C-alpha positions in Angstrom: 76.5 116.0 76.1 75.4 112.7 74.5 77.7 109.9 75.5 79.8 109.0 72.4 78.8 106.1 70.6 81.2 103.1 69.2 79.4 103.7 66.0 81.8 107.0 65.0 84.2 106.7 63.1 88.1 107.3 65.0 87.8 110.7 63.0 84.5 111.9 64.1 86.0 111.1 67.3 88.9 113.4 67.2 86.8 115.8 65.4 84.2 116.1 68.9 87.4 115.9 70.8 88.8 119.0 69.4 85.2 120.8 69.1 84.2 119.8 73.1 88.1 120.9 73.8 88.0 124.4 72.2 84.8 125.3 73.7 86.1 124.1 77.4 89.2 126.1 76.8 87.4 129.1 75.8 85.3 129.4 78.9 88.5 131.2 80.6 87.5 132.6 84.1 87.5 135.9 82.6 84.5 134.4 80.2 82.7 133.0 83.2 82.4 136.1 85.0 81.0 137.7 82.1 78.7 135.5 81.0 77.7 134.8 84.5 77.0 138.7 84.8 74.9 138.4 82.2 73.0 135.1 82.7 72.0 137.0 86.6 70.8 140.4 84.5 68.2 138.1 82.5 67.8 135.5 84.4 66.7 136.8 87.7 69.4 135.1 89.2 72.6 135.1 92.0 75.6 136.0 89.7 77.3 133.9 92.3 75.0 130.6 92.1 75.4 132.0 88.0 79.0 131.5 88.4 78.9 128.3 90.3 76.8 126.5 87.4 78.6 128.0 84.3 81.9 126.5 86.1 80.3 123.2 87.3 79.9 122.9 83.2 83.2 123.8 82.1 84.7 121.1 84.6 82.3 118.3 83.3 83.0 119.4 79.5 87.0 119.4 80.4 85.9 115.9 81.7 84.2 114.9 79.0 86.8 116.0 76.7 89.7 114.1 78.3 87.3 110.9 78.4 86.6 111.4 74.4 90.3 111.4 74.2 90.9 108.1 75.5 88.0 106.9 73.3 89.9 108.0 70.4 92.8 106.7 71.2 91.8 103.4 71.9 90.0 103.7 68.5 92.7 105.1 66.9 94.9 102.2 68.2 92.4 99.5 67.0 92.5 101.2 62.7 96.3 101.2 63.4 96.5 97.6 64.3 94.3 97.0 61.9 95.5 98.7 59.2 99.1 96.7 60.3 101.0 100.2 61.5 102.7 100.2 64.9 102.7 103.0 67.6 106.4 104.8 68.7 106.2 102.7 71.4 106.8 99.6 69.5 108.7 100.7 67.2 111.2 101.9 70.0 110.9 99.0 71.9 112.2 97.0 68.6 115.2 98.9 68.0 116.2 99.0 71.6 115.7 94.9 71.1 117.6 95.4 67.0 120.6 96.8 69.2 120.6 94.5 71.9 120.5 91.1 69.7 123.5 93.5 67.1 125.7 94.2 70.0 125.1 89.5 71.4 125.9 88.7 67.8 129.1 91.3 67.5 130.5 89.8 71.1 130.1 85.9 69.7 131.8 87.3 66.4 134.6 88.4 68.2 135.4 85.9 71.0 138.0 83.6 70.1 137.2 80.1 69.4 136.7 77.5 72.3 139.3 74.8 72.4 137.9 71.8 72.3 139.6 69.0 75.0 
């Protein structure tokens, strides 16, 4: 599988991630066994050998899918940053800080004035 290049748009990376994920998920144990049987019949190799090869490839695809997902996430984060958008975590952090400031302000407003000596 080709390594995803930095010249791909975030949308292309997400689309590719989805396709890789679907392909890897489609290779369930049952499907791997069926494919190994067909390869063993046609290719003249042992069924177990074919199964190990297919399982190895499926594992690599799953790993590639995870790495591609991470890269797509980083790419999208950069795009969101450029557009001036914030993440959910950043939004929640700001909400918490505003709530804390409002609480402190209420404490200051309701506290009795200090006597000047």
